[in-house]
C-alpha positions as a printed Julia matrix, in Angstrom:
356×3 Matrix{Float64}:
 -16.22    2.53  -40.51
 -16.06    0.92  -37.14
 -17.0    -2.49  -35.82
 -17.45   -3.66  -32.22
 -16.6    -7.23  -32.0
 -17.27   -9.25  -29.01
 -18.04  -12.77  -28.23
 -20.73  -14.41  -26.17
 -21.08  -18.07  -25.21
 -24.15  -19.67  -26.59
 -25.16  -23.27  -26.85
 -21.81  -24.22  -25.54
 -19.8   -22.21  -28.19
 -18.5   -18.75  -29.11
 -20.33  -16.62  -31.61
 -19.29  -13.4   -33.28
 -21.47  -10.36  -33.11
 -21.06   -7.14  -35.19
 -22.61   -3.94  -34.43
 -23.1    -2.5   -37.8
 -25.99   -0.85  -39.36
 -27.25   -2.06  -42.8
 -29.76   -0.23  -45.12
 -31.76   -2.77  -47.14
 -33.39   -1.37  -50.25
 -36.48   -3.37  -51.23
 -36.39   -5.11  -47.8
 -39.92   -6.27  -47.71
 -39.61   -8.16  -51.09
 -39.16  -11.92  -51.36
 -35.24  -12.13  -51.13
 -34.99   -8.93  -49.29
 -37.32   -9.9   -46.31
 -35.35  -13.32  -45.86
 -32.03  -11.34  -45.92
 -33.34   -9.07  -43.29
 -34.1   -12.07  -40.94
 -30.67  -13.44  -41.48
 -28.97  -10.02  -40.87
 -31.05   -9.52  -37.54
 -30.15  -13.21  -36.49
 -26.47  -12.46  -37.42
 -26.52   -9.31  -34.98
 -26.79   -6.41  -37.47
 -28.81   -3.42  -36.95
 -31.11   -3.12  -40.05
 -32.92   -0.28  -41.5
 -35.34   -1.04  -44.44
 -36.98    1.05  -47.15
 -39.37   -0.17  -49.94
 -42.0     1.58  -52.1
 -44.48   -1.75  -51.81
 -44.58   -1.93  -55.64
 -44.29   -5.73  -55.27
 -44.4    -6.4   -51.63
 -46.68   -5.87  -48.51
 -46.39   -3.94  -45.16
 -47.26   -7.03  -43.08
 -44.03   -8.56  -43.98
 -42.44   -6.35  -41.41
 -44.69   -8.07  -38.76
 -43.67  -11.47  -40.11
 -40.15  -10.45  -39.8
 -40.73   -9.5   -36.01
 -42.54  -12.79  -35.45
 -39.53  -14.63  -36.6
 -36.76  -12.65  -35.03
 -38.36  -11.01  -31.97
 -37.13   -7.69  -33.21
 -38.55   -4.77  -35.11
 -36.71   -2.99  -38.08
 -36.73    0.7   -38.64
 -38.68    1.19  -41.81
 -39.24    4.02  -44.31
 -41.78    3.9   -47.24
 -39.67    5.44  -49.95
 -38.68    5.04  -53.74
 -34.99    4.78  -54.53
 -35.57    7.42  -57.34
 -36.55    9.96  -54.72
 -33.26   11.69  -53.7
 -34.69   13.6   -50.76
 -36.35   10.61  -49.31
 -32.86    8.8   -49.35
 -31.21   11.72  -48.09
 -33.52   11.63  -44.97
 -32.87    8.08  -44.4
 -28.99    8.53  -44.44
 -29.32   11.71  -42.12
 -31.39   10.12  -39.53
 -29.33    6.84  -39.35
 -25.66    5.93  -39.01
 -25.6     3.62  -42.01
 -22.38    1.53  -42.63
 -23.31   -0.4   -45.68
 -26.29   -1.04  -48.27
 -27.76   -4.25  -49.52
 -29.45   -3.18  -52.69
 -32.49   -5.23  -53.76
 -34.81   -2.59  -54.95
 -35.84   -2.95  -58.62
 -38.22   -4.4   -61.23
 -37.44   -8.1   -61.74
 -39.54   -9.97  -64.29
 -37.78  -11.02  -67.64
 -41.23  -11.14  -69.57
 -42.41   -7.83  -68.29
 -39.18   -6.23  -69.15
 -39.52   -7.27  -72.81
 -43.02   -5.52  -72.84
 -41.96   -2.53  -70.75
 -38.29   -1.86  -71.45
 -38.36    1.85  -70.71
 -39.77    1.3   -67.29
 -37.15   -1.19  -66.39
 -34.23    1.21  -67.66
 -35.65    4.29  -65.85
 -36.46    2.42  -62.48
 -33.51    0.04  -62.06
 -30.69    2.04  -63.75
 -31.89    5.4   -62.71
 -32.94    4.52  -59.18
 -29.55    2.85  -58.56
 -27.66    5.91  -59.74
 -29.68    8.12  -57.3
 -29.1     5.54  -54.59
 -25.23    5.64  -55.21
 -25.34    9.44  -55.31
 -26.74    9.65  -51.91
 -24.62    6.86  -50.5
 -21.54    8.92  -51.6
 -22.92   12.1   -50.05
 -23.4    10.46  -46.75
 -19.99    8.74  -46.87
 -21.34    5.32  -47.23
 -19.31    3.13  -49.65
 -20.02   -0.47  -49.09
 -22.65   -2.21  -50.94
 -23.82   -5.77  -51.84
 -25.82   -5.71  -54.94
 -28.59   -8.02  -56.12
 -27.46   -8.9   -59.51
 -28.52  -11.75  -61.72
 -27.2   -14.74  -63.85
 -29.01  -13.13  -66.59
 -25.86  -10.99  -67.28
 -24.4   -14.02  -68.95
 -26.9   -13.84  -71.71
 -27.16  -17.25  -73.63
 -23.68  -18.8   -72.8
 -22.02  -21.4   -75.13
 -21.2   -23.62  -72.16
 -22.33  -24.4   -68.56
 -21.76  -24.21  -65.79
 -21.24  -20.47  -65.88
 -18.25  -18.95  -64.24
 -17.61  -15.37  -63.22
 -15.13  -14.89  -66.01
 -17.6   -15.7   -68.69
 -18.34  -12.95  -71.31
 -21.49  -11.06  -70.27
 -24.27   -9.83  -72.42
 -28.11   -9.83  -71.99
 -31.04  -11.39  -73.88
 -33.74   -9.22  -72.37
 -34.1    -5.65  -70.78
 -34.27   -6.92  -67.34
 -30.72   -8.58  -67.78
 -29.4    -5.53  -69.47
 -30.37   -3.29  -66.43
 -28.28   -5.7   -64.15
 -25.56   -5.72  -66.54
 -25.53   -1.82  -66.8
 -25.65   -1.48  -63.02
 -22.78   -3.86  -62.61
 -20.72   -1.63  -64.97
 -21.79    1.56  -63.25
 -20.73    0.15  -59.89
 -17.42   -1.05  -61.15
 -16.78    2.38  -62.5
 -17.54    3.97  -59.23
 -15.06    1.63  -57.45
 -12.52    2.8   -59.98
 -13.35    6.42  -59.59
 -13.08    6.1   -55.68
 -10.84    3.42  -54.33
 -12.66    3.74  -50.88
 -15.61    1.96  -52.55
 -16.35   -1.83  -51.91
 -18.94   -3.46  -53.99
 -19.94   -7.21  -54.25
 -22.3    -8.2   -56.99
 -24.14  -11.35  -56.37
 -25.32  -12.99  -59.52
 -28.34  -14.95  -58.43
 -29.59  -17.97  -60.28
 -33.33  -18.98  -59.5
 -34.33  -18.39  -55.91
 -37.44  -20.43  -54.72
 -38.49  -21.82  -51.44
 -39.77  -19.88  -48.36
 -38.71  -19.44  -44.77
 -39.03  -22.63  -42.64
 -41.54  -20.94  -40.4
 -43.96  -20.58  -43.22
 -44.26  -16.88  -42.19
 -42.31  -15.48  -45.26
 -42.42  -16.73  -48.7
 -43.01  -15.46  -52.42
 -46.21  -13.61  -52.8
 -46.01  -11.45  -55.88
 -48.64   -8.79  -56.83
 -50.81   -9.64  -59.84
 -50.25  -12.42  -62.14
 -46.95  -14.16  -61.25
 -43.99  -14.22  -63.64
 -41.73  -16.67  -61.68
 -42.39  -20.34  -61.76
 -42.84  -21.22  -58.21
 -45.72  -18.75  -57.51
 -47.34  -20.11  -60.73
 -47.05  -23.68  -59.34
 -48.45  -22.5   -56.02
 -51.52  -21.09  -57.89
 -52.33  -24.52  -59.18
 -51.71  -26.28  -55.89
 -54.04  -23.86  -54.22
 -56.78  -24.6   -56.85
 -56.74  -21.02  -58.3
 -55.45  -22.19  -61.6
 -56.23  -25.25  -63.58
 -52.69  -26.01  -64.73
 -49.1   -24.82  -64.79
 -48.06  -23.25  -68.08
 -44.67  -24.61  -69.3
 -43.15  -22.36  -71.91
 -41.37  -24.33  -74.4
 -40.75  -28.13  -74.55
 -38.43  -28.13  -77.51
 -35.12  -26.89  -75.87
 -31.96  -28.87  -76.38
 -32.32  -30.4   -72.87
 -32.99  -33.93  -71.59
 -36.93  -33.5   -71.47
 -37.19  -30.42  -73.83
 -37.92  -27.92  -70.88
 -35.65  -25.3   -69.64
 -33.11  -26.15  -66.91
 -32.38  -23.85  -64.24
 -30.13  -23.64  -61.12
 -32.77  -23.36  -58.34
 -31.51  -22.1   -54.97
 -33.32  -21.93  -51.57
 -34.05  -18.32  -50.71
 -32.57  -18.87  -47.24
 -29.36  -20.07  -48.73
 -29.4   -17.04  -50.92
 -29.98  -14.73  -48.08
 -27.14  -16.22  -46.07
 -24.75  -15.43  -49.19
 -25.42  -11.76  -48.45
 -24.25  -12.08  -44.96
 -21.03  -13.54  -46.32
 -20.75  -10.89  -49.01
 -21.26   -8.1   -46.29
 -18.34   -9.28  -44.41
 -16.34   -9.17  -47.4
 -17.11   -5.53  -48.46
 -16.23   -4.37  -44.83
 -12.61   -5.7   -45.33
 -11.91   -5.64  -48.94
 -12.02   -2.62  -51.39
 -13.0    -2.5   -55.02
 -15.6    -4.47  -57.16
 -16.29   -8.16  -57.16
 -18.85  -10.55  -58.51
 -19.88  -13.99  -57.24
 -22.2   -16.69  -58.59
 -24.85  -17.57  -56.06
 -26.41  -20.93  -56.97
 -26.23  -24.68  -56.23
 -24.19  -25.53  -59.06
 -26.29  -28.03  -60.96
 -29.76  -27.61  -62.97
 -33.08  -29.14  -62.85
 -35.63  -28.94  -65.71
 -39.02  -27.22  -65.28
 -40.55  -30.79  -65.35
 -38.19  -31.92  -62.54
 -39.12  -29.02  -60.5
 -42.87  -29.81  -60.98
 -42.31  -33.42  -59.95
 -40.26  -32.49  -56.79
 -43.2   -30.19  -55.91
 -45.86  -32.78  -56.4
 -43.67  -35.06  -54.05
 -43.57  -32.34  -51.31
 -47.22  -31.38  -51.57
 -48.74  -34.73  -52.57
 -50.63  -32.82  -55.14
 -50.82  -33.49  -58.92
 -49.74  -30.4   -60.87
 -51.43  -30.44  -64.33
 -49.28  -28.84  -67.11
 -49.94  -27.07  -70.46
 -47.27  -26.69  -72.91
 -47.04  -23.29  -74.64
 -44.33  -21.64  -76.99
 -41.11  -20.43  -75.58
 -41.29  -16.97  -73.98
 -39.07  -14.2   -75.59
 -35.82  -13.69  -73.67
 -35.58  -17.25  -72.02
 -32.59  -19.5   -72.68
 -32.47  -23.33  -72.72
 -29.92  -23.88  -69.85
 -28.48  -21.87  -66.86
 -26.68  -23.18  -63.88
 -23.75  -21.88  -61.75
 -20.11  -22.73  -61.02
 -20.26  -21.42  -57.43
 -16.58  -22.31  -56.76
 -15.62  -18.62  -56.18
 -18.21  -18.03  -53.65
 -17.07  -21.03  -51.74
 -13.42  -20.18  -51.8
 -13.62  -16.51  -51.39
 -16.77  -15.95  -49.2
 -16.88  -19.3   -47.38
 -20.41  -19.75  -48.58
 -22.08  -22.69  -50.24
 -25.84  -23.65  -50.74
 -26.88  -26.36  -48.38
 -30.58  -26.99  -49.04
 -31.93  -29.31  -51.75
 -34.53  -28.96  -54.23
 -36.97  -31.13  -52.06
 -36.21  -28.85  -49.1
 -37.12  -25.65  -51.45
 -40.38  -27.4   -52.53
 -41.24  -28.47  -49.06
 -40.94  -25.03  -47.52
 -42.65  -23.42  -50.47
 -45.56  -25.64  -49.9
 -45.47  -24.99  -46.11
 -45.88  -21.24  -46.96
 -48.99  -22.06  -49.19
 -50.45  -24.12  -46.35
 -50.07  -21.54  -43.91
 -50.99  -18.68  -46.23
 -53.36  -20.16  -48.84
 -54.23  -16.58  -50.04
 -50.62  -15.26  -49.54
 -50.02  -12.38  -47.21
 -53.89  -11.42  -47.46
 -54.34  -14.05  -44.74
């Protein structure tokens, strides 16, 4: 691998630029698109592939509006070895940030085989094609679901791992596969980022969370109510052992999360082997607290309907992000109010999502 490091004076200070090419799988998705923006603004060359299972082509135009640059794009599925081989053969790729995969906890309970086939099978194909191309640096989009239902919080990276749903199981199995790959070949370098609960949107209002079909994650469901499409937000469970009975989660702004990938990418270029990092704010908010924060940001009342707990959900989940701060030099900076403000701004500018 090679890096060309040079410094340019901007805004009265020196800034490091790195001429490296990064392949982003699932790069038009919610987290992927925000990370592509951060990569471009950090000076990386970016190649993206996606199959548009849960994203839209116009996201590429939005990225260009924000950054002033186009990204090289391939419509491809990670399970298609020939398509991936073409991408690696046509580009000098130095590393991969791997987002592609099915991601809904509830859906995974209903469709476990689809999740195992897509997430695990697709990652194996991607790793095989990376190895064939001599690309052995990866940042992997993992999840806090690999901790299962822990006995205590905050969660640390040395906690035992398990899963309470098929989605979490796929992330856990993929982590193990990547760790085994690093053992088998010491030239590999992999950072697994265990996300907590990303919400928010780009400050421009051009990028945000706009899932296909009926949304599974809480923020798009709140947005449906704020837009007047739904009468009320469904709250799954109010009998958890938490201060107000609703689930507690570590919500993190998607821009903070995207910047964590830049820090992890620098790490995999210099340190071999497998590592994992919690990416969260380090404290939890209940579902009701999130709804109240969104109401403040939007000035809208968000009616609620209480329903039974969903299979696979746990009561409390929040991170101890100390390792990411000490090793990667990264920490979350944006608040829950910032997350809700930016999410609402995306809704105001895109009342029908990317269809507008």
